[in-house]
N, C-alpha and C positions, 0 to 999 in steps of 0.2 A: 380475562384476557380478551383483547379485541384488536383487530387490525386498524391501523391509522390510514391516512390517505395515501401513504407510500407503500402500503402493504406490509408494514412492519408491526409485529405484535408488541403491544404496550401493556402497562399495568401488571407486570409480573416481576418477581424479584430478580435482581441482577446476580444470578448465581448459575453455576454450571455443573452438570453431572459429568464427571471426568473419570477415565480409567485409573485404577490404582497403580502405584509404582510397582516395578517388577519384584521388589523385595518384600511386598506385603505377604504376610504369612498365610492368609486364607486363600489367596489366589482368586477370590471372588471379586466381582465388580462392586466396589463400595463407593457410593457417591459421597463427595465431600459437601457437608452442609454447615459451613461456618457462619453463613448468613441466615437471617430469619427467613422462614418460608421453605417450601419444597423446591429443590433445584430442578428446573426443567431439563428434560433429556435433549441433547443437541440434535437438531433435525438434520435430514439429508442435506448435503451441501447445495447451496443456491448456485445455479448455473445460468449464464446469459446465453440466449439464442438470438443472434442477429436476424432481423427481418430480411436484410439484403446483404449478400456477400459478393464482392467483385474482385477480380484478379487482373493485374496488368500483364501485358506480354513479357515484360522484363522479369516480373516475379515468377512467371511460369517457366522461364529459362533456368531458374535456380532449383537445385535439388530439394531444398527445404520448402520452397514454394509449392512444388509438386507434392511433397509430403503433407503439407497443410491441406491441399485440395483433397487428397485421398482420405485424410482424417475426417474432414467435413462430410465426405460422401458416406462414411460409415455412420455418421450421426444423422444422415438423411437431410443434410443441408446442401442445397444446390448452389453452385458457384457460377456467377455470370462472368464470362471471359471478355474483357474489354478489347477493343481494337487498337487502342493507343495507351500510352502510359499516363494519360491525363484522366483524373476522376471527373465525372460529370453526373448530372441528374440528382444533385444533393440539395440544391437551394430550392426553397419553396416561395410562396407569395408573401409570407410574413416571416419575421425573425423567429417566432415560435415554431412555425412549420419547418423552417430550415433546421432549427435545433432538433426537433423530433425526428426528422429524416436522418440527420447526421448521427445522432446518438443510437439509432437502430441499424447503422450500416457498418460492416466490417470490410476493409479493403486490404488485400494482400498485395504489397508493393515492395520495391527495393529501396533501401535506406538512401537518403540524399548524401552526396559526398561530404557535406559539412558535418554529418553525424559520425563519420568514420575517424575524424580527428578528435580524440577524447579531450574533455574539459574538466578542470578541477571542480569538485562539488563540496566545498567546505560548507558547514562543519561535519557533514555526514561521512564522506569518503574521499580517498585520493582522486578517483576518476569516475566519471559518469559515462556509461555506454548504454545504448538504447536498442531494445529488441522490438519495441512497439511505440506508438504514440497515440494517445487518446485513451479514454476510459468509458465503459458503458454505465457506470454508476451515476447517480444524480445527487451529488453532494452540493448543498446550497452555498457552501463556502469554497467551491472547487478551486484547487491550487492552479489548475491549468487555465482558468479564465484569464484572458489577457496575455497569456504566455505563448499560445499557439495561434497561428494565423488561419483564417478561414473557418468554415463550419467544423464542429467538433466530431469529425469522423474518426473512428478507431482504425488506425493503420498498423498492420503487423508486418514485420520485415522478413522477406524471403531469403535474403542473403545472410542468414544466420551463420553459416559455416565460415564465411569470410570475416564476419564481425568478430567471432570468437578467436579466430586465428590471428587477428590484428591486435589482440590485447597483450601479447607477450612482450612487446617492446616497451610497455609501460611498467612492468614489474620492477620494483625497487625505486621507482620514481614517486613523486608526489610529496606533499607536506602535511597532510592531515593525519595519517597514521604511519606512513613509511618512516618518517623522520621525527615523529612525536614520541618522546619517551613514555608518556602516559598511555599511549595506545599502540605502541610499537608491536605488542603481542598479536595484534590483528593482522599484521603483515600489510602488503599493498592491498588496499580495498577498492573494489569496483562496485559502484551503485548501479543497479539495473531496473530501477522503478521510478525514475524522476518524472517521466511523462506518461505513466500508465500504471495499471494494477495487474501484476502478473497472474494472480489466481483467478481474476475475472476472465482471462483469456487462455489459460493453460490447457483446458480441455479441448479448445479449438485448434491450438497450434503445437503444443508439445515443446515450445521453445525453451522454457525455463528449466524443464527437466534435462534437456540436452546441455544447458548451461551449467547446471549442478554437476552433471557427469564430467563436463570439461574441466571444471575447477577441481573436482575430486582427483582427476588424473594429472593435475598440474603439479609437478615436483618443485614447488617453490612456496615461500611464505606469502600466500595470497588469500583473499577472501572475497567471495561473491556476496552481495547484500541486496535484499529487496524487501519491500514492505507491502502490506495488503490489508484490505477491509473484507476479505472473503475467507472462506474456511475449507475450501476443496483441496485438502492435502493428501488425498488417498494415493496419488501417483508419486508422492515424495517419501512416504513412509516405507522404510525398507530399502530405499535407494542408496547405494554406496555414495557417501558425500565427503568422507574423510575429514569432517569438521570444517570444511572450507566454505560453507555457505551459512550465513546468518539470516534467518527469516524473522522479520519484525512484523508485528500485527498492530495496525493503527487502531487505537481505541479511544473512546471518549465517554463522558458521563451520559446518563440516559436522556436528559433534555436535549442534548446535541445529537447523539446517535439515533434516537428514535424519531426526531423531527427534521433532521437536516441531512441524513445519509440514505436517501432513497436508493433502492435496488441493491443494497449491500447485505452481507450476512449480519445476523444479530451479534452483538458483542459477546454474549455467552458462547455462541458457536465459534467465534474467533478465538476465545480463550481456551475452549476445548481443543481446537486445532493447534494452538500454541503448545499445549501440554503434550499432545501426541508427538509433535516434532521434537520437543525437549526430551521425551522418553526415548526417542529414536536417536538421541545423541547430537542433534543439531544445536549449535548456538542459536539462541532465540532472543527476541527483543520486543520492547514496547515502544511504539511511537505514539505518545500521548499528544494528540493534536486534532484541531487547534484548541488550545486551552483558552477558556473564556471565563471571566469573572461574573458568572450568572448569579441571580439571587440564590442564596443558600449553596454557593459553589463548593464550600468545604464539605458539606454533607454529601453532595452528589459525587464529588471526586473521591471522597472517602469511601463511599460505597463501591466505586470502581476499583480502587486499590485493594479493598477487601476481597472482591471477586478475583482479582489477579492472584492475591496471596493464596486463595483457596485452590485456584487452578494449578499452581506450581507446587503445592504442598506435597512433600515426599518425593519429588523428582531427584534422583541421585545425580550428583555432579552437575548441578544446574549452572548453565552459563547464560545469564540474563542481563540485558542492558536496557537502558531507557533513554529515549530522546524526547526532550520536552520543548514543544513548539507552541508559542502563543499565537493567537489570531492576529493577522494584519491584512491590509488590503491596499491596493493602489487605485488611483483614479480610473485607470483603464479596466482593472478587474472588477471594480464596483459597477461600472457601466455595463460590462458584459453580463455579470451575474444578475443585475436587475432586469436585463433583457431576457435572460433564461428563466428566472424565477421572480416574476414581478410581485408576487404576494409573500415573498420571504420575510421572516421575522429576524433575520440575521442583522445584528447591529453593525452599521457601517456609517456612523455619524462622525464626520471629521472634527466636529467641535469637542467631542469627547476623547479625542486621541492626540498623541504627539506626532508631529510631522518629522520624518526622518528621510535621509537620502541614502540610497544604496551605493554600491561600488562604482557604478557608472552614472551616478547622478539621478537615478530614478527616484521619484517621490513615493514613499509608503507611509501608511498611518498605523502606528502601534499604540499599545496602551501606555498611559502616563507612567513616569518612573516609579512613583509610589505604589501604583497597582502592580507593576512588574515585580518590584521588590517583595511585596506581600505574597504574590503568587509563588515566586521562586522559593522563598524561604519556607513556605508551607509544603510545597512538593518535596523539597530536599529533606525536610524533617520527617514527613510522613513516609516517604520511600525508605529512608534509613530505618524507620521503626517497623514498618509492615513487611518490607522486602529487603532485609539486610544483605542478601547475596547480590542484589541488583546494583550494577554500576551505571551511574548517570554519565552519558557520553557528552552531552552538551545541553545548554538552555539557550533558547533564542526567542 
């Protein structure tokens, strides 16, 4: 085992040492080893520590903004109190320097008014709401590239209480789950991780724990949804959630996760965290993304699905879903990503892709139809065979 350039351990089996299900007779910790090789023990959760934290005056006027500052103080993290609500001092002399400064900065701010009006977020959920914007990870295919304006500073929203209170008017509305017979059992769904990774920030803010508690106390058919590439679930295990929160873990095969997902938790650790939450009664999910037709992709993704099957083995009343998302890019995201990661090996060759237009006319490049058909049929067949309890929510 050796660390790669991103500090991620490589050359080890994609297997996970997980706790036994509650009904195991021995009561001992029995590792599942369905794959070849000795399963490594999940390491302590990886936590991001920003180099610079700033707070705007408007954020400090909010109760949750002050809670975040107090939380950071207990972690020994100093907060710089800005004189105005405008962020400054982020840009460097080069694009790379600006990127480095921004990715190491946490800003405590108030959400812009535009974010308070919820937008549909098909095919994932009825509505999207945001508790933060930006992510400290270094994924070379970053979904946020080209979607957010300015340097990629991570902003956390201090007006949490107002954001959560404003969700009630959207219950029973929407078209993705609320009025879809196939997914109506999920209730009105609210996606809270479109522009961030909750577990990357939770130890700093406590925002998503409060959101889980809010949804648990909501006497209505509603569901909070978020996805993550981290594994720090300690504060969620044992938390009353009433089954109203589905946590999905974004996973990929080793050539992608080990080479293109810098700063994240290892996939075995994510799967161990998924199991812990599933044993605690949470609905859980897989976000397999971005799917890529790499050389030997069937073997690589087969290994991943085998590790997932091992991780959920024996979980009683398992509620598991899968969202299957293939890699795509836009001209804008390609330009941003090449600026951030000039030596990336990520394939973004327009001549190898099919050109498509989004809902608002935006150009995107996806895999050709034959490739998409082959990928989709393989994943649907293998998931049905290896994880028969898993429901596929969508393919895109």
